[in-house]
N, C-alpha and C positions, 0 to 999 in steps of 0.2 A: 048151854053159853049162847047167846041171842047173836043174831044179824048185825045188833044197835052195840053191840062192847068193840071198845077198838081195837085195829088190827093188832099192836103189838100185844095183848093180852091174849087173843086169839092162838099167837104163837106160841108164847110161853103152855099155852092149856091143852096143843095140839105136841102129840108126841112127833117128830120127825130126825129122818136118818139121809145123809148124802151119801151116796153113790158116785165115783166120779169111771167114764168109761176113757180112756187114752187110746189115741188114734183113731177114734171118729168124729166127724162132726155131727152139729145139733140138725143139721136137715139130713143126715142118714138115719136118723129117730123116725119110721113113719108108726102110723097109729095103728100098723099090726104087730109091730115091734112091741110097742106100748101094749096093747094086748097081752103078745104073749108074756110078757115081764110080769102084769097083772097074775097070767093065772096061773103062774110059778109062784108067786106070792100066796094067792089063795091057796095051792096045794099043802106049801106048808103051813100054813094057819096064820099066815100072814094076812090078814084084809089090810088092801090099802084103797082109801077114797081118793087118791089123785097122785099122779107121777106129774111133775114140769121137766122139762128139758130148757137147762142156762146156756146157753154159750157161751165159753170162756175165751178168753184170748190165750195163745200158746205161754208155756211157762218159761221163761228163758234165766238161769239163774244168775246173779249177778255175781260180777267178781270182787272180790275182796284181798287186802294185803297187799304188799309190795308190784305189784304183778296187774295190778290196777291200773290204767293210763290216766 
């Protein structure tokens, strides 16, 4: 697949899986930790071309039903 193809087509063609780590901030994930994650995946025969760290807002459950203010 060439670099000239639209991004949406690239996302469809490249397999991806999401992992979430609760209890740590994106700032806690440094290059050393990312290198360790790459190494473990390599040992398992799961070569990874890149890992992205995406900070997310904390999850706050919505209240529903009669208890809702």
